TORTORKOL-491429 format. One record per residue: y, x, z of N, C-alpha, C in turn; residue in three letters. Coordinates in steps of 0.05 Angstrom, whole numbers, plus 5000, padded with zeros to 4 digits. Each point is the difference from the previous one (the first is absolute). Example, Ala and Ser with C-alpha at 12.3 -4.5 7.8 and 13.67 -1.06 7.14 Angstrom:
BEGIN
488652645156502449825000502450185000ala 502149934986502450165001502249855014ser 
This chain:
BEGIN
189206191015501950074990500350314988met 500950004979500050244987500950285033gln 498650215006500350345014501650034975arg 499950104966503150094985501149744995cys 501350075009503349764996501449994970leu 499049764980501650024986504150075002thr 500150124984503550115000501549734997leu 499849755007501749704985498649895034thr 498050055018499149955022503049905016phe 499249735001502649835019502650064996ala 501349974975501450084994502649805009arg 498949785003502549815013500250055029his 497950085020500350185026502450254993ser 500950024986501250224994501949875005arg 500549794983503349904998501049865030leu 497549865014500749975027501350115018leu 498050284992501850105021502350284993leu 501050054967501450124992503349935028arg 500949844992500849855030500750195025asn 497550035021499450055012498450344998lys 500050044975500750305019500450164979phe 501749864978501050154968503450245011ala 499550005035501250225002498850195017ser 497949944989497550125014499950374987val 502150224989498750134985499950265019his 497750204985499050295005502150144994cys 500550044989503450204989501049905022gln 500850315019502449945016501150244991gln 502249935007502650364989499050255024ser 500750194988500150235022500349925015ala 502949955006500550095032499549725015ala 497349855004499849845010498250095014met 500250045025497750065023498949905011ser 497850035043499849744993496949824995gly 499249785016498149994998500349724983leu 498049894988500549794984499149844998leu 499149835032499849905006503149755010ile 500750335008503449875015501950004967asn 498849934993502249994983500549614978gln 501649865007499749754997498449774980pro 498850234965498950014989497649945009lys 499050145017497450085008498349805025tyr 502349825004500449865022496249855013ser 500249844965497849975003496950104999trp 500350235009497750205014499149845027leu 502849935015498349905028500149755010lys 500249854969497249774998497550034998glu 498850275013497250095001499849995021leu 502250185019498849995021501450315003gly 501250074981498750404999505550035007leu 499050175020502550125009500850334993ser 501750185008499450165001498050145011glu 499850095023496850165002498449765006asp 498150084990496649815000497850055021asn 498049825018498050175004497550004984pro 499050264986498149994993497449825013gly 499449915021497949895005498849875010val 499049744995499949735000497550055017tyr 498849805022496550015007499849715028asn 502449854985500749755030502850094999gly 500450164998503650045005500950244990ser 502250064994500250164994501050365010trp 499850104982500550315015500550274991gly 499550334999500950144986501750205017gly 498250184997503150245003498450245005ser 498049974960500650355004501850094974gly 499850114981501850044971501349874995glu 503150045003501849804990500249984974val 499849864978500050044975501749884991ile 500349974962504049824987498450124979thr 500049594985498349994995503349974970ser 499250104974501350004977500149854977tyr 502349944986500549854979499550104980cys 497850044973498750294990502749904975pro 501249784994502149964993502950184987ala 500850035037500450225000500650175023asn 497749975013500350235016502249975033asn 500749735001500950015015497949895038glu 502350075012495949865024502449705004pro 497349835011498549745004500849945028ile 497250145011500449945038498550285008ala 499449975015499050045013496349985021arg 497950094993497349835027499650335007val 498349845021499150235032496349904992thr 500150254994497050024993498949995016gln 495749885008499250015020500050395003ala 499150075037497850155006497749985002thr 498050085011498449984994498049925030met 501849975017499549915018500449794992ala 502049894991500649714985497049924981glu 499850134978498249944998496349965013tyr 499950165012498149905021499949755019glu 502549835009500949825008500749804981glu 500749974971498949844997496549984979thr 499050165005496749954990498649975020val 501050065034499249805016500749684998gln 502549954989500949694996498849754984lys 500250234981498149894979497749994990thr 498250115018497149985017499549635005lys 501750085017500249725030500049874979glu 501949914978500749734995498049934981ala 498250284988498049874989497949775017trp 500250095025498149815013501149664990lys 501249975014503649794997497749924960met 501250164989500849874966496949934995trp 498550225000497049954998498649755006ala 500049895018500049695009500649734988asp 501950124982502149744997497149984968ile 500449664995498449974975501750024982pro 498650194971500550124983503049744985ala 498649744998502949794988502950025022pro 499849975016501250195017502450174996lys 498150145004501650304996501650014967arg 497749924985501849854965502949875022gly 500349745008502749945009501350205002glu 499650185019500650264999501950054987ile 497950054977502050134972500849874997val 500649784991500649884976503049965010arg 500849985039502050035011501950174986gln 497650315001502050224992501150034976ile 498449904983501449954958501849795007gly 499949875015502449855004503650085012asp 498750215020502450205000501350074993ala 497950174971501050154988501049814981leu 499849864987500749834981503549975009arg 499849905027504249995010500750265007lys 498450274995501750194997499850154974lys 499449904977499250154979502150094994ile 501849864998502350074976501150415012asn 500749845032500550345006499350115010val 497549865006498450284997498850074984leu 499649954966499750144984503250134989gly 501450015015501350204993501150145027ser 500050045014498650235023498450144985leu 496549934979498650174997502550084964val 501349884986501150184984502450145017ser 501550205026500849964996499450215012leu 498450165020498650135008497250124981glu 498449854988498550144988500550104967met 502849774991500650084976499449854964gly 499249875007497949804976502349814999lys 500549864974501449734994499949845020ile 502549805001498549875026498649754980tyr 501249914979496449804999497850195009val 498950264993498050005008499349925034glu 502150135007500650065034499349635012gly 500049864991499549754995497849774995val 498750194977497249995000498750155011gly 499550235014498950185008499849715041glu 502049844997499249825037498549914984val 500249914976499449724983496749945004gln 497850424989498449985008498350135029glu 502349945023498050015031499549624994tyr 501549885000500649654999497650024978val 500149994979497749994991496850035005asp 499650165019497650065009501149975029val 501749845010498649875023498949714995cys 500649884968500149835001496449964984asp 499850354988496249954998499249975025tyr 501050135015498550095029499449765026ala 501849714993500349755016497849824990val 499750074957497249894992496550215011gly 501150274992498150185012498549875029leu 502549955020498049795025499949905012ser 499049864975497549735001497650064973arg 500350224995497150114983499350235004met 500350235025498050095005497949945015ile 497650234977496349875013499050244990gly 497549905013498650304981496349724993gly 498950054992498949854971497049925026pro 499249805005496649935013498049964973met 497950305022498150074963496649915014leu 500749994978495949895005498350285021pro 499649855009497650235023497049904980ser 499350235004496750144999497949855034glu 500850085011499349755028501249865004arg 497249855011500549635000500249935030pro 502249865003501649885026502050285010gly 500250084963502550215011503549894983his 501350145004503749984988500150305005ala 501150104971501350184989502849974989leu 501550085021503250054986502150225006ile 502249974990502350155004500949995008glu 501250095020502549945017503250194998gln 501449954987503050245005499949845019trp 501150295010502050015028502750234995asn 502749975018501750114993499850325014pro 500750194980499750335014501049975030val 502850125000502449855026501850184991gly 500050264996503650105000499750054964leu 502149844987500650214980502650095006val 499850364992502750154997499849994958gly 502649855017502849994955501350295002ile 500150214993502250134987499949934969ile 503549885004500650024971501150224982thr 500649974971502450094994503150004995ala 500950164994503549894997501149774979phe 497550044972500349894980500049675001asn 498649895004499449695016499450035024phe 503550065022500049935024499149795016pro 499449774980500149695017496649944980val 499550024973497649845003498150164994ala 499750235021497550124997498850005027val 502749895023499449845021498649724995tyr 501349954992498849695008497749964989gly 498850144964496750034992498250035021trp 500750135015498350055025499549885027asn 502549905004501249895021498849735001asn 500449884989499249754984496849885005ala 500150204985495950025001499450075011ile 499950145028500550225026499549715011ala 501849835016500649865003497749675006leu 501149994987496849814990497849974997thr 499550285006495950105003500950095025cys 502750025017498349975025501250245022gly 501050114987501250374996502950055019asn 499950115011503750035015500950274975val 502649925003500450384973502150085019cys 499850294996501650224999501950114983leu 501650064996500750064971503850285000trp 498350094985502250205004500950034969lys 502349964993502450034975500150294991gly 501650044983500650184984502450155022ala 499650245012502849995016503050074984pro 499650014964502650074986501349574994thr 498149755009500649695004499349865029thr 501450235025500149835019501149775008pro 502849894991499949834994499149614994leu 498550254974498849795001498249885019thr 498850095007497150105016499949805024ser 504150055017500049925024501549655001val 500449924973500949744979496949774992ala 498950224990497849765005498650015035val 499950144993497949985038502049875011ser 501649885016503449795006498049734986lys 500250084977499649724993497149815001ile 497650324996497049945018499549805021val 503050225023499049945031500549815017ala 502549874985501749684993497349885009glu 498950114980497549714989498549925026val 498250255009499650105010501149835039leu 502050145001500249955026501249594997glu 500849914981501149744995496849885006arg 496750154991497549905009498950045017asn 502050095028499050085025496450284999asn 500750104967498150204992501450245025leu 498750224990501350325020500750064964pro 502750054997501550224987497650274981gly 498950115038497450334982499849844980ala 497949704996498549984974500950174974ile 502549984996500850074982501850325002cys 499950105004500350305009502250144995ser 502350185000500550164980501850265008met 499250134984501050325019501550224979thr 501950035013500450214978500250275013cys 499050104964500050335019498850074962gly 500250355011499950104981495750074983gly 498750264996498250115005498850015027ala 500950045020498349955022499749755016asp 501649794978499549795021496549904968ile 500450094978498349944977496950155001gly 501550335016496150185015499349755017thr 501549915019499649875022495749744994ala 502949884992497549794982497650084983met 501550184996497250114979498050085012ala 500650145029497849995019499349935021lys 500949794996500549835029497349764991asp 497250065014498449845011501249664997glu 501549965023500949704997500849914982arg 500650174973501249824988496849984972val 498949794988498149955002500349994967asp 502050034999500849994957501450094989leu 501150354993502149924987501549954964val 502249905006499849914964503050155000ser 499950324977501850234989501049854983phe 502849974992501050004984501350284988thr 500250044982501850285006498550254974gly 500750235002499650304975496649985003ser 498450114967499150015014498250295019thr 501150095005500550315007499849855035his 502149875008499550005026498049895004val 499149724979498249735001497350215018gly 499650184981497150085006500050345023lys 502750055004498650115038500049635009met 501049684995500249895037496949954981val 498849964981497249944993497150225025ala 502150204984497950285022500549975027met 502249935007499649905034499149754998thr 500649714994498749885017496550074990val 499150114980496549914997499250275016gln 501750185010498750185017500049855024glu 500349735028498649845005499849784994arg 499050094970498549664983501749705010phe 502450095002501349664996500849894969gly 500549795002500249914972502650094994arg 501749974970502450014998500449894969lys 501750024996500349784966502050114994leu 499650114978502050194978501649934973leu 503249975015500050044970502250214989glu 499650204975500950165002501350194966leu 500150084997501749954965498249974982gly 501150014976500249804979501450184983gly 497850054984502150094970498449944980asn 502149734993498549774976501449864972asn 498250104977500649994975499949664985ala 501550014982500949874980498550074976ile 496949824992500050154976500649764968ile 501250124981501149774990497850154966val 498949715001498150154964501549814975phe 499250214982501249834982500049774991glu 499249815006500849674996502149935024asp 500350115018502349935016501349824987ala 500749755028502849864983502850175013asp 501450244995501950135012502149915015leu 499449694996503649865005499649905036asn 496550145004499549845024499150485016leu 499850004983499750294999503450165025val 501650044989502050064993500449885032val 501249784999500149935028499550045026pro 496549915002498650165020499850255001ala 499550104988500550384995502650105017ser 502349814991502450025013500149955026val 499649865016499549905016498550015020phe 498450114991497650145008500550305005ala 501350094997500350314995502250075013ser 503149785014502750164996500249625036val 498949915001500049765020499650185032gly 501249895018500650245019500250175002thr 501950144981499550294984498850285001ala 496949685002498750285001498150025029gly 500449835018498050005020498649825008gln 498349884981498649864997496750175010arg 498549915013498050104988497850034974cys 501049565005500050004959501150034986thr 501050135003503050114979498850204967thr 499649914980500350134979499650304996thr 498350245005502050194989497350124975arg 498749904995499450124963499949794990arg 501550084977499049714977498650164968leu 498849935004498450114977500449744976met 500450244979500149784970498550034991leu 498749844980497350054974502450094982his 499550284991501750264982501249694963glu 498049965002502049704970501749905015ser 501149915033503849845008500550165024val 499150264988501150155023503750064998his 498949954970504950275001501549635007asp 499049784994501349715011500450015011ala 496750055017501449935022501150175029val 500950104987500550325021503149924989val 501549994970502449905004501149694998glu 497149865018502249745002500249965037arg 498350235004500149985024501550205019val 500850164983502650065003502849895004ala 500949834974501449815003500449955021lys 497249825006501349835023499950135027ala 499150275005501150075012503050125005tyr 501349934980502850094995500949765018lys 499149864997500549715006500049755031gln 498350315010498549985025504550065036val 500249705000502050055024499350095013arg 501950265005499450115047502249944993ile 499150045027502949955024499649945030gly 502149905010499949755024496749865010asp 498150055009499249745009500249654999pro 501850065005501349635015501249884969trp 500950234983501349864963498049874996asp 499849735006498049814979500750164972pro 501050235000498550064960498750234991thr 499350145037498750225007498149954994thr 498150154981495049975006500950295006leu 500450315010499350104996502250185035tyr 499550055030500750115018499750354999gly 500750065012499850345016496750065002pro 499950195015496950114994501050035044leu 496849935025500749955010501750295017his 499550244995500750275020501850264989thr 500250085001502250184985497950204985lys 497050005021498350164985498449874971gln 499449805012500349884969500449954983ala 502850224998500750034980499950364992val 499150205031499550134982497150004985asp 497549855014499050034994499349864960gln 502149824994500549954982500850174978tyr 502750125004500150404989497050145000leu 498450165023498050094994499349884981ala 498849774993497649994982501149854983ala 502250114989501249854968500850394994ile 499350195016499950264986498150124993glu 497249895023498050054996499449874972gln 499549744996500749894977500050214986ala 502250094994500450064972499050385000lys 499749965024498950384994497350024993gln 499049714998496049964995501049744977gln 502050044988500750014966500849684997gly 501449935018500949664995503750034986gly 499749904988503249895000500949715006thr 502550045016501549725022501149794959val 498949795002501349924972502549805015val 499749995027502249825015500350025027tyr 502950065000500450015037499850285003gly 497750005024500250345022502650225008gly 501749705004503450095024498449925016lys 502350015023500349905029503350024991val 501349705010501749844977503450095030met 500850084982502750105010501149785020asp 498549865031500649745014500350065031arg 500249825016500349955032497349914998pro 497050225022497449834988498650145006gly 496349984981499250105001499649934971asn 500950004978499249954961499950084995tyr 498450054987498250084982499649754968val 500450224965498749824989498049954981glu 499449775007497150034996499050124979pro 497550164981499850184996496549924978thr 500450074975498250054980499750345001ile 496749964985499550384995497649904995ile 501150084969496649954978499350394992thr 498450014991499050234985497550145033gly 498549965016499550065005497249915013leu 497050205001497649924999498849785012ala 497749955002499349785017500550195017his 497550255009498949955022502850185002asp 502450225005501749975010499850115032ala 502250125017499350005022502249885007leu 502249904989502949805020497649764988ile 498149904964499949875007497249815018val 498950225016497049935012502750025032his 502149975004500950065026502849605002thr 499249955018501949795004501050015022glu 502750064978502849805019501649924998thr 501549905021500549725014503650004992phe 498750094970504449914990498349984969val 503349874998499949834973499050364968pro 499149984999498750214975497549894983ile 499649934980498749824985498950234972leu 497449915002498850234989498350014976tyr 501950044964498649784988498450184976val 496149805005499150314989498149814977leu 498850224983499749854969496850044994lys 498649814997497450024994498949884971phe 496949985001499450054967498649695014lys 497350035009498549795003499749865028thr 498849865002498449765026499250245014glu 498150034994499450135019501450385014glu 501450034977501550095025501450045017glu 502049824993501549805013498449805035ala 498449904977497949995028500250135029phe 499150354989498950235021502950114998ala 501349994995503550085000500449785035trp 499449845001502849805006496950045039asn 497150055003498450025013499750365025asn 503050174971497750215000502150205034glu 502149785003501850015028499050075025val 500850105026498849925022499849775010gln 502349694992501549814999497949834993gln 499649935018498649544991501249854993gly 502849975006500049755005501449804984leu 501850014978501149744980499450194976ser 499749794984498750134969501349714984ser 501450024965499849824989499450124968ser 499549754991499150134975502649664978ile 500050084983500649874985499450014969phe 498849564991499150094973498649735011thr 500749934955497749845000497849945000lys 498150194994498049994992496750025035asp 499149724996499049825017497950215016met 499450244970497050185013500850145022gly 502350154989502050135012500449995030arg 500349675007501250005014497249965021val 497749855000496849975030499650344994phe 501350304983498250124999503850205023arg 501349944996501650125018499749875036trp 498449794997499849865019497450055013leu 497650204976497750095011499950205014gly 496650055006499450205015501450364993pro 499949934969501250234997502549944994lys 501449924999502749924994502350165031gly 502549825008500350085024499150095019ser 500350265014498849975023502149935031asp 503549764989500449905027499249875006cys 501449955017500849715023501149774982gly 501350044993501649884990501450014957ile 498449804997499350114973501849664975val 501350174983501249794987500049914980asn 499949804977500050014978504149844985val 501050184985502949884998502449915018asn 498150185020503349905029500650285000ile 502350085018500250195018496650205011pro 501050175011498250185021500749725034thr 502749964993501850075029499149645016ser 499249914978500149675012496249975009gly 500849875025497549955019500849745010ala 498349735006501049865009498150025044glu 500949835011499649975023497049914998ile 498849754987497249865009498350284988gly 500750184975498150215003500450285022gly 497350164999499350265026502350234977ala 501350095016502450254998498850265003phe 499050224987498150245010500250044979gly 498550324992500250164994496150075010gly 499350214978498050124989501350385007glu 497750214996500550245016502150075016lys 501250194993502550085011501549785009his 500449854986501249735008498949915037thr 497750065004498749955023498349814998gly 499249904999499749644995498449765009gly 503649945016500949805018499949754985gly 500849805011500049814989502049835020arg 501149825002502949935011500249724989glu 501449795017501249644985497249884986ser 499749944985497949754985496950184996gly 498749744991497050014995498150055022ser 499650135006498749955031500150325004asp 502350175006501350135013499949935023ser 500549705015499150005023497750125025trp 497350094977498350125022500450275006lys 502650214991500750075016500050115015gln 502049745010500949955020497649995027tyr 498550004990497149865019498350145000met 497549925022498150004994497749945009arg 497649964987497349954996499150005010arg 498249695002497050145018498049794991ser 497450054995498249944985499149845032thr 499649774993498849945026497549705004cys 498050125009496949884995500349765025thr 499049764995500449785027496349884995ile 498550005023497449914994500249815023asn 499749784985501049755011497049815018tyr 497650214984496849755003498950255036ser 498649935004497649995013498150285003lys 500850174964497950155001502150224986asp 497850295010502050224986497950184982leu 501249994975497350044979502250354995pro 498150075001501450364998500350094975leu 501050154990501750244970496650134988ala 499349904987498550254980497249755012gln 499549865009498149875020498150115014gly 502350205009498350055027499549805022ile 498149965010498349805027499350155018lys 501650025025499350065029497449835011phe 496950045002498349865017500249875029glu 
């Protein structure tokens, strides 16, 4: 399952859901008031166990007595429902219950833990359409992306089930006779998972499924602006645990703001902190965790580039560039923010990409023809406008877009800006909005250097037919990113491969390959099964 969903993904399922959700439109009349959950067209929210007021703490039982926050629909800024966040006392209680639950969970054999993860995947499958619709409603991404995000959780559950029968270390040859040398892998204990608004289901899933299989328990703090999704997912997982007579605290959840996140970073009982978010906040989390010599897994920013050489197939370049730059309204960590074009194809590509931008269908996230929805918050709209103004001041020219759209919600025009220097300050700034900076280069060496000169190192891609160039790109002097692509967009990645990046992206890896090792601790074990005691370096005691 690709994390970067194609825009044609599951078109048949759209037709099945058209009757159910056709009446679900985010654009409401100005006169309409009250919570969306109380309107008949949003009654499907109750299928997820949601109501007007929702408890934001789960540790085997539901609670929450902290600040009451309201979740809003980005497509119209109407209130959806309310969630009561955790107090610090409730956080403390939840950590204690989660640590206690680990004592039982760690004793369960890994294949049996995998069976529980399998059931979580199946439970998500049954709710995939309605949960995907909630993601679309609360985050703002188009419906097909919302469903695809839930599918990623399902897929990583499948991956983790297989992993549950494969975790292990090698038996190594010992230099001492009568001795065995082995690597033993054990769970770290409690994994704290802090996720961002742009993938309110998938990122938790990548961590949760692998962490559980490895024998850990989880404490989740989702983004404060997508609390209903956190509650809905936790309800699905909780039902599986309760049905198997397991402590619900194995997968705990505390809704909250920076206070809860800071507490998790400082808490020595949290054995691993997995943080997904901005580089600025991630740096603070990393320093806090490092102060106590804790473990951290960081998935931070990306300033990703597509490099188009003179021999590239432009029929691949144009759709790849458009999708990777406007998908999720530019709010993916793998969004293409820099499009580097060889001088020989620069003008032709700019013209074709701008023409394609004009055809991007903007509107209601539930409309099957919509490809581009709103930004998540009003603050993001302000950041969009500020970035465009800075780009103009630094010599950029807006060739498409650049304006806030006159309609309800947080809609802005996808934007293309040319004429900036490769090292312009705004080009080196990750703005989490749909702005594409187009740069002109002359040589391969120049293009590779520009790709690597930004602080982040998440995703990168080149378009070329030159096989020598491909392997130079993949090699030590090529891309310095964690994801290195050829002839596909920057936003394409698969569950089976490790996901993450270098430099200010944080260095963390989630999902496939050997990412499971980050959720475990390794012991090198020597077993003497002989009757002798040979000592190191030939030392002998008489």
